[in-house]
N, C-alpha and C positions, 0 to 999 in steps of 0.2 A: 591879170589882177594885181600886179605889182603897183599899179597906179593908185589903187584904192585901199590896199591893205597896209596896215601899220606894222612895220617890222619891230620885233622885240616888244610886242604888246604885253600887258600884264598876264594875259592868258598863255601866250606863247612861252614866256619866261617860266611860268609855273609848271607847264608841261615839260619843258626842257630840264628844269632842275630835278623833277621827279624821275624822268627817264635816265638822266645822268647818274642819279643816286643808285639806280638799279644796275648800272654797268652797261647800259645801252648807249652806243656812240652814234653820232650822226654828223652830217654836214648841214650848213645853214645857207639857204637861199642861193643855190648854185646857179649861175647865169647860163650854164650850158644845157639846162633842162627846161622844157616848156613850162611856163607859168612860174618859174623860180620857186619851187616848193619851199615851205617853211622849214621842213626837216627832211633829210634824205638819209636812208640807211642802206648804203650800197650792199652790205653783207646780206641783207634780207630782200633786196630788190623792192624796197618799200619806200614810198614817199608820203608825207603827211602835210596837209594844208590845214592851218588854223583859220577858219573862215569867220569873219565878223558877221554877226546876225543881220545887221542893217544892210550892208553892201552886198550880201550874198543871198538875200531874199528870205530870211527866217524871222525877221522882227515881228511880222504880223501874227505869227503863231505865239511868240512870247507875250504879246499884248492881248492874246485871245480874241483877235478880230475874226470876223466871218470870212473875209476875202483879203487877198494880197493887196488889192487896190485901196482898201479902206484905211490903210495907214497914211495915205497921202490925200488929205482933205482939200488941199490947194495945190495948184500946178501938177495935178494928178498925171496927166499924159506924159509930161517930161520925166517925172520920177519913175513911173512904171516902166517907160522905155529904157531908162538908164539902168535900173536894177535888173531888168530882164536881159539886157545886153551882157551884164556881168555874169548872170547865171548861164547864158549861152556860152560865154567864154570859158567858164568853169567846165562845162561839158566838153568843149573842144580840147581844152588842156588835158582833161582826164583821158579822152580818147587817144590823144597823141602819146601820152605817157604809156598807156596800155599797149599801144602798137609798138612801142620801143621796149616792151618786156617788163615794165614796172607795175607793181601793185599800188593802188592809190587808195588813200584813206583821207576823208575830209571830216574835220571835227569842228563843231560849232563852238565859238568862243564862249558862249554862255554856259555850255556844258562843262568846259574846263574850269571856269570860274566857280561853278556850283560844286564841282567835285574833281579836283585835279588828280587825285589818287585813282579814282575809277577811270578817268580818261586815260591815264598812263597804263592802267591794267589792260584797256582795250588795245592800245598801241602795241604793248608788249605781246599780247596774245596774237595779234596780226603778224608781228615780226617773227614769231616762232612757228607760224604755219608755213611749212615748206611748199614750194611750187607743186610738188607731186601730190601732196595732200589736198591742195586746192583743186587740182585737176581731177583727182579721184572722187572728191565730194560732188563735183559738178557745179560748184558755186562759182559765180562770176566774181573774180578778184576785186573788181571796182565797185561791187555792190555790197561790200562790207558795211556794216552799220556805221552811220556818221557818229563818231565819238563813242560815248560810254553808256547809252541807254540800257543795254543788256546787263552790264555789270551793276549799274546803279539800281535797276529794278530788282536785281537779285539781292542786293544789300537791303533795299527797302522792305522787301518781302520777309527776309530773315529777321529784320529788326522789329517788324510789326508796324511799319510806316516810316515815311521820310522824317517826320519830326522826332521819332524815337532814335534817330541817328545824330541829332543835333548836340554838339559838344559846347558847353557853356565855358567861355574863356574869361569872362569878367569884363567890366567896362562896357557892357552891352554887346560885346563881340561874341560871335558863335562861329563854329566850323562844322562841316559835315564829316562825320566819322565813317570809317569802313573797317571791316574785319579782314585781316590778312591771316591766312592759314599756312602753317609751316609743318612739314613732316621731316625732321632732320635726320632720322636714322634710316630705316628701311621701310619698304612698302608694307602697309597694314600695321605700322607701328603707331606710336602716339602722335596725335595732331595737336599742335599748340596754336592758340589764337592770340593775335595782337591787334590792339586798337590803333588805327592810324588816322591822322588828320593833318591838314595844312594850316599853318599859322604864320602870317607875315612872310610867306615864301619858303618857310621851312617845313619839312615833313616831320611830324612828331610820331614816334612809335612807342606804345606802352604795352607791356606784357599783360595779357588778360587771364590766361589759365589753360588747363587741359580741355580741349574740345574734341577728343577722339570720338568718332562716329563712323558709321558705315558709308555715308554719302557726304559729298560736299555740302549739299543743302542742309542736312542735319547738323553738320559741324558748324556752319555759319549761324544757324538758329541757336545752337548751344553757346557759341561765343557771345552772341548778343544777350542771351539770358544772363550770362556771367557779368557782362558789362553793366547791365541794368541792376543786377543784384548788388554789385559792389559800388554802385554809384559813380562809375568811372567817367560818365559824361559830364560831371561837374569838375572842371579843371580851373575854376576861378581861384585867384589868390585868397588866402585866408581872410584878409581884410574886407574882401568883397562879398563874402558869404554871410547869410543871415545868421544871427546869433541863435 
């Protein structure tokens, strides 16, 4: 897939910045591994591919088409064969890496661009899962979710919908916010919520308040309630706000 993937794409850079900010270290595009993964975390035996939606067969879903073939109204046979070859190569690369003892995660470029923080959450969670835990759960390591739909859906539900996570930045720009929970002291202590979003490649973190609850789900809901009550989704410069 090196022939069709763009190295250092906007999505890849956004994911790398967020992972680096969290202290997660990685190698880039190592030539000694099948497919030259975009990110390799040797410590966790985890490789991450940032897959472009068009070249790897996801664009038709983004466009809400009925079939994969519908995205190619002309020269259909050529394009279908080409993209399917890419998809087959992805499967072969994943199988080769698994056989060599690596865990494989593939993230759609569109998912990272929509919510780089949630995408990094998913990578971090996969990195922290030990091989023994994976084997005990009976889950196939290569069948981890592509990217961040699980975390994104969790945030959507807690906020009351995707649009209720939208941070207004001014000048017509918006970003998708997420709630990060921190429990700095001891188990069953206070839980603090932070609003996080990405702006021009930088991750912005703002303290929200005390979100102590008995479950993560309840804490997230509480965090979002505080965000909405305080109007923290409006980060526009003073001059951009209505009088």
